[in-house]
N, C-alpha and C positions, 0 to 999 in steps of 0.2 A: 304106493309107494314096495309094495310089498318086490314090485320087480326093479329094484334102484341094484341096478350092478356094481361093483364095484369101481371102474373106471369113475362113474360117476362119482361116489362117494369119496373117493379120493379128490376131487375136482371139488368140490365142496366144502371138503376140510379144508383143502389150500385157501381158500375165497375163506373160509370162516378165518382161515389164521390170520390173512393178509387186513382181513376189514376190523378184525384186535387190533390190532400193528399200527394201523393206520391212525385209530382213532386214540391207542394210550401214548404211543412213541412221538408218530410225522410232525415233522415243523408245521406243514401243508394246514392241520388238525389245532394247533396248536391256542387258534381263535375261539373254540369252541372249552377249551379246558381252563384258558384264563379265568373265565369269570368266577370257578369252582375252585380256584387253587390259589394259596396265599407261600409267598417268601418266607423262610422263617430260618436261622440259622440254628446249622446243630453241629454241638460237636465231639466228635467219635471217638473211638478207646484212646487212641493214641496222639489225644488232644488236639486235634487240626478242624479245625472250623470248616464248616461246608453250608451255603446254600442250599436248602431243601423245600420242594415246592410239595405244600401240605395243604391234601383238601379241607374245607371250609363246608363242605354236607357233603351226606350221603351221596348224591347225586356224584359229585366230586370226587370222591373214594371211589366210584364208578369207571369212571373217566379217568382215573391213575393206575386202579389195578386190574393187571393183564387177569388174572383168573376170572375177573369178576366180568368184564367183556368181554370176555373171550365166552363165558356162557351166554349174553347177551346179543351177542355177534351168534351164536350159532343159532338160535330163536330165530334171529332174523333171516338167515341165510335161508333154514329149515321151511322158516312157515312160508316165504316168499317162494324157493320152488315147489310148495305143494302147491300153494293155488293162485300162483299167479306166474305159474311157468316160463308166458313169452316174453314177459317184462323181467323176469328173475334170471333167466340162463345166460343171458349177455353179459348181465351184471359178473355173475360171479362165474362165467369163462373168464373175462376180464381179471379179477380178482386173484383167481387160482394161478394164473399166469404170470401174477407180479408177486406169487405169494410163491411160487417158486422159483421164481428168480434169486427172490430174498434170500432164502436158502442154501441155495447153490452159491451166490454172494457170498454169504457168509461160510463156507465151508473154503471159499478161495481166498477169501478174505485172512479167513486164520492158516488157511497152509501157506499163505506167501508169507506173515510173519514170520512162522518157525520155520521156513525155510530163510528166510533171514539172520533170524536169531542166530542158528546155526551154524548160518556161513560166517555169522561175528565170531563164534564159537574157537 
């Protein structure tokens, strides 16, 4: 652990980011979250009605909270890397590539929308 270089640390951070996003937001893992969430009507400050997924338990809250899931994702990734690196490293590497790609896509998407907005003005 003392010999952890900055690149490996950065890769682990990206992997943790992607795993967290996978758990909390992605459609492919919705089946995991669904049993722990219920749909509830919510009225915002402007009086508009929205349907919101509300956790039914603390575990549901964990699956729906980016900050909570992020802690557990980081623990899972770090412990896996420390104790079973031969198994964990390929998964961490793939998750980190996907995490970096997601971040780049976010910036490109925002840039595209801003460019479109300026061209319409």
